[in-house]
SEKOLTOR-192185 format. One line per field, with one value per residue (C-alpha): residue number from 1; chain; z, y, x. Coordinates in steps of 0.5 Angstrom, whole numbers, plus 2048, in hexadecimal, padded with zeros to 3 digits. Layout:
N
seq <- [NUM:...]
mol <- [A:...]
pz <- [Z:...]
py <- [Y:...]
px <- [X:...]
END
This chain:
174
seq <- [1:2:3:4:5:6:7:8:9:10:11:12:13:14:15:16:17:18:19:20:21:22:23:24:25:26:27:28:29:30:31:32:33:34:35:36:37:38:39:40:41:42:43:44:45:46:47:48:49:50:51:52:53:54:55:56:57:58:59:60:61:62:63:64:65:66:67:68:69:70:71:72:73:74:75:76:77:78:79:80:81:82:83:84:85:86:87:88:89:90:91:92:93:94:95:96:97:98:99:100:101:102:103:104:105:106:107:108:109:110:111:112:113:114:115:116:117:118:119:120:121:122:123:124:125:126:127:128:129:130:131:132:133:134:135:136:137:138:139:140:141:142:143:144:145:146:147:148:149:150:151:152:153:154:155:156:157:158:159:160:161:162:163:164:165:166:167:168:169:170:171:172:173:174]
mol <- [A:A:A:A:A:A:A:A:A:A:A:A:A:A:A:A:A:A:A:A:A:A:A:A:A:A:A:A:A:A:A:A:A:A:A:A:A:A:A:A:A:A:A:A:A:A:A:A:A:A:A:A:A:A:A:A:A:A:A:A:A:A:A:A:A:A:A:A:A:A:A:A:A:A:A:A:A:A:A:A:A:A:A:A:A:A:A:A:A:A:A:A:A:A:A:A:A:A:A:A:A:A:A:A:A:A:A:A:A:A:A:A:A:A:A:A:A:A:A:A:A:A:A:A:A:A:A:A:A:A:A:A:A:A:A:A:A:A:A:A:A:A:A:A:A:A:A:A:A:A:A:A:A:A:A:A:A:A:A:A:A:A:A:A:A:A:A:A:A:A:A:A:A:A]
pz <- [72D:735:737:73D:742:741:748:74C:74F:756:75A:75D:764:768:769:76F:773:772:779:77E:785:78C:78D:788:78D:791:78C:789:785:782:781:779:779:771:770:76E:768:76B:76C:771:770:76D:770:770:774:77B:77D:783:783:78A:78D:793:78D:78A:787:783:77F:781:77D:77D:778:77A:778:777:77B:77B:777:77B:778:77E:77F:785:787:78C:792:78F:78B:786:783:77D:780:787:78D:78F:797:79A:79B:794:792:797:794:78D:78F:793:78D:788:78D:78D:792:793:792:78B:78A:78C:788:781:77E:778:778:77A:776:777:775:76E:76B:765:76A:770:776:778:77E:77C:780:780:783:782:77C:77E:778:779:77A:774:776:77C:777:773:779:778:780:783:785:789:789:78F:792:799:79D:79A:794:78E:78D:791:78F:78E:78F:78F:789:785:787:785:77E:77D:77F:77A:774:776:775:76E:76C:76E:76B:764:764:766]
py <- [638:639:640:643:648:64E:64F:655:659:659:660:662:664:669:667:664:665:660:65C:65C:660:65D:661:665:669:66B:66B:671:66F:669:666:664:660:660:667:669:66D:672:679:67F:680:679:675:66E:668:666:65F:65A:653:651:652:64E:64C:646:64A:64E:654:65B:661:668:66E:672:679:679:67E:67D:678:678:675:670:66E:66B:669:664:669:66F:670:676:678:67D:67E:680:67B:678:678:671:672:673:66D:669:66C:66A:663:662:665:661:65B:659:65A:660:65C:65A:661:662:65C:65E:662:661:65B:656:651:653:65B:65D:662:664:665:669:668:66D:66F:671:676:676:678:675:678:679:67A:67F:67C:67E:67B:680:685:683:685:68D:68E:689:68C:688:68D:68F:694:691:68F:694:692:697:696:693:68D:68E:687:689:68D:688:683:688:689:681:680:685:682:67B:67E:681:67B:676:67B:67B:673:671]
px <- [73C:73B:739:73C:73A:73E:742:740:745:745:744:74B:74A:74E:755:758:75E:763:762:75D:75D:75C:755:752:74E:754:75A:75D:763:766:76D:76E:775:774:772:76B:768:764:764:762:75A:759:753:754:751:755:753:755:753:755:74E:74A:745:748:74E:748:74C:74A:74B:74B:74C:752:755:75C:75F:767:76C:772:779:77B:782:786:78D:78B:78B:787:781:781:77A:77C:783:780:782:77B:77A:779:772:771:774:770:76A:76C:76E:767:763:766:766:76E:773:777:77D:77B:77B:782:784:781:787:78B:790:78B:788:781:783:781:785:780:77A:77C:778:773:76F:768:764:75C:756:74F:74B:743:73F:739:732:72F:728:727:729:722:71E:71E:71C:720:727:72B:731:733:738:73B:735:730:72C:72C:725:71F:71C:715:712:70A:70B:70E:709:703:707:708:700:6FE:703:700:6F9:6FA:6FE:6F8:6F3:6F7:6F8:6F0]
END
């Protein structure tokens, strides 16, 4: 009888947007031609693979701010039944790395259109986690309002407390 190792379950990471964006640092929306299973407030990973570093994928956690239903008749694009401006259509096309003409031609009746999964445009903003390491140091407050720091950084006092702590630690361990 052969003993097998029990397979370990893979840790599932955060969900991803269904396709990649042009640039994760500047994109704000993404055209999803076959829908997306995200809702407002979800935190998902947006990624791009078109980088100068040998097509190395980059990713960033983003927070979904809006999911709008996309419709077009070949001349006009509507998002949630509101007519989108030419600038908005151009921005969606640029962030999604497709042409505005491809947006206009993705409509019902075409062979690529899936009636079960309606197209949507997902709007997002970058989500930056709070830096928990800085919160461990009690006297280091890097929060700023405008250009004025909330609390002055006391480098001399911090250095003196560190030297005192090191002396005590060395005395205990000797």
